[in-house]
C-alpha positions as CSV (number, residue, x, y, z in Angstrom):
1,M,133.9,85.5,108.6
2,T,131.0,84.5,106.5
3,T,130.3,81.3,105.9
4,I,128.1,80.6,102.0
5,K,126.1,77.5,101.7
6,H,125.0,76.4,99.2
7,L,121.3,75.5,98.2
8,N,121.0,73.1,94.7
9,L,117.5,73.9,93.2
10,I,115.2,71.3,93.9
11,D,111.9,71.0,90.5
12,I,109.3,71.5,92.9
13,T,106.5,69.1,92.6
14,A,103.5,68.4,95.2
15,E,104.7,65.7,96.8
16,N,108.4,67.8,98.2
17,F,107.3,70.3,98.5
18,K,104.2,69.2,101.3
19,P,105.9,69.6,104.2
20,Y,105.8,73.5,103.1
21,G,102.4,74.1,101.8
22,Q,101.1,73.2,98.6
23,L,101.7,73.5,94.8
24,I,99.1,74.6,92.9
25,T,99.1,73.9,89.1
26,P,96.4,74.4,85.9
27,S,93.2,72.7,86.8
28,K,89.8,72.4,84.2
29,D,87.7,75.3,84.7
30,G,83.9,74.0,87.5
31,K,86.0,71.6,89.0
32,V,85.0,70.8,92.8
33,Y,86.7,72.5,95.5
34,D,88.8,69.4,96.4
35,G,92.0,69.0,98.7
36,I,94.2,70.1,95.8
37,D,93.2,73.5,95.9
38,A,95.1,76.0,97.6
39,Q,93.4,74.8,101.0
40,L,94.0,78.8,103.0
41,S,93.9,79.9,106.8
42,L,92.4,84.2,106.2
43,E,90.1,84.1,109.1
44,K,93.0,86.1,111.5
45,G,92.0,89.2,109.5
46,I,91.2,90.9,106.5
47,P,92.5,89.2,103.1
48,R,95.4,91.1,101.2
49,F,95.0,89.8,97.3
50,Y,97.7,91.9,95.5
51,I,100.7,92.7,92.6
52,M,104.2,92.7,94.4
53,R,107.0,94.0,91.2
54,L,110.6,92.7,92.9
55,N,113.3,94.2,91.4
56,G,117.0,92.5,91.2
57,R,116.6,89.3,93.9
58,G,119.6,87.6,92.1
59,R,120.0,84.3,94.4
60,Q,121.9,84.9,97.9
61,F,120.0,85.3,100.8
62,D,121.0,85.7,104.8
63,R,117.9,86.1,106.6
64,I,114.3,84.2,106.5
65,T,110.7,85.0,107.3
66,R,107.4,83.3,108.6
67,H,103.9,84.0,109.5
68,Q,101.7,82.3,112.0
69,Q,98.9,83.9,111.5
70,C,98.2,83.3,107.9
71,T,98.9,81.1,104.7
72,Q,100.3,83.0,102.1
73,C,100.6,81.7,98.4
74,L,102.8,83.9,95.8
75,G,102.5,83.6,91.3
76,A,105.1,84.8,89.4
77,L,103.1,86.9,86.8
78,E,104.0,86.1,82.8
79,G,105.0,83.4,83.5
80,K,108.5,83.4,84.5
81,E,110.5,81.2,86.4
82,W,111.3,81.9,89.9
83,F,113.0,80.2,93.3
84,M,112.0,80.1,96.7
85,G,113.8,78.9,99.9
86,V,111.5,77.3,102.5
87,A,111.9,75.6,105.9
88,P,109.2,73.7,107.4
89,P,107.4,75.4,110.4
90,G,108.0,74.5,113.7
91,K,108.0,76.3,117.3
92,E,111.1,77.3,117.7
93,N,112.4,81.2,116.5
94,H,115.0,79.5,114.2
95,P,114.2,77.4,111.2
96,D,116.0,74.1,110.8
97,V,118.4,74.3,108.4
98,T,118.8,71.5,108.1
99,Q,115.7,70.7,106.3
100,L,116.1,74.1,104.4
101,K,115.8,73.1,100.4
102,A,114.9,75.6,97.2
103,F,112.6,74.9,94.6
104,K,112.6,76.1,91.0
105,I,109.3,76.9,91.0
106,P,107.5,77.1,86.7
107,G,105.9,80.6,86.2
108,N,102.7,78.8,85.0
109,C,101.3,77.6,88.8
110,F,101.6,78.8,92.6
111,I,102.0,78.0,95.7
112,K,100.7,78.5,99.4
113,L,103.2,78.5,102.4
114,E,102.0,76.8,105.4
115,V,101.4,78.5,108.7
116,G,105.3,79.5,109.9
117,T,106.7,77.9,107.0
118,W,110.1,79.8,107.1
119,H,110.6,81.4,103.6
120,A,113.6,83.3,102.0
121,G,112.0,84.8,98.3
122,P,111.1,85.2,96.1
123,Y,114.3,85.0,93.7
124,F,114.5,84.9,90.1
125,D,117.1,85.7,87.3
126,Y,115.0,88.2,85.9
127,D,115.5,92.8,85.8
128,T,112.0,92.4,87.4
129,V,109.3,89.5,87.9
130,N,105.5,90.9,89.4
131,F,104.2,88.8,92.0
132,Y,100.3,88.2,93.1
133,N,100.8,87.0,96.8
134,L,97.5,86.5,99.1
135,E,97.8,87.0,102.8
136,L,96.3,89.5,105.4
137,S,96.2,93.6,104.6
138,D,98.9,93.6,107.2
139,T,101.6,90.9,107.6
140,N,104.4,92.4,107.1
141,V,102.9,94.9,109.9
142,V,102.3,92.4,112.7
143,D,102.8,89.1,111.3
144,H,106.5,89.1,109.9
145,F,109.0,87.5,112.2
146,T,112.5,86.7,110.2
147,Y,115.5,85.5,111.3
148,N,118.9,86.5,110.3
149,F,121.2,83.6,109.2
150,L,124.2,86.9,108.9
151,E,123.5,87.9,112.2
152,Q,122.8,85.0,113.9
153,D,124.9,82.4,112.5
154,K,127.5,84.2,110.1
155,I,126.4,82.2,106.9
156,K,124.2,83.5,103.6
157,F,122.6,81.1,101.3
158,A,123.4,80.8,97.4
159,I,120.4,79.3,95.2
160,V,122.2,77.1,93.5
């Protein structure tokens, strides 16, 4: 029997997202690079920056993924609000579900996931959302470890 666990949406802030990565918000043109800019780790391959079209994602998930070779940046185009389930990086081959959170992310910013951050999403309430995605060119081939909650724990998560 499958258990559905609810994750309440949290409005993202730079502080509450820190265990998972960075919230990057608009800054003035010409600003000098500093610690509030995305702190990227892309040196282990060829960076890939592309637009990813996602359809009908809804708000439920039973899998979560991590990348241990690079950071990843995601942001919605067209100002659309979206959601992301995250758990902090760790040495185990499964996420710490006690630290699993669901964030509401406005369409005027982006997130940078730390190397190894577990993530499920993006999710949204629209039919289609285009996202820009910065990772390595082979991230989804050689650096894509997924934990299956349904198979391992008989759990699904619903973002509410």
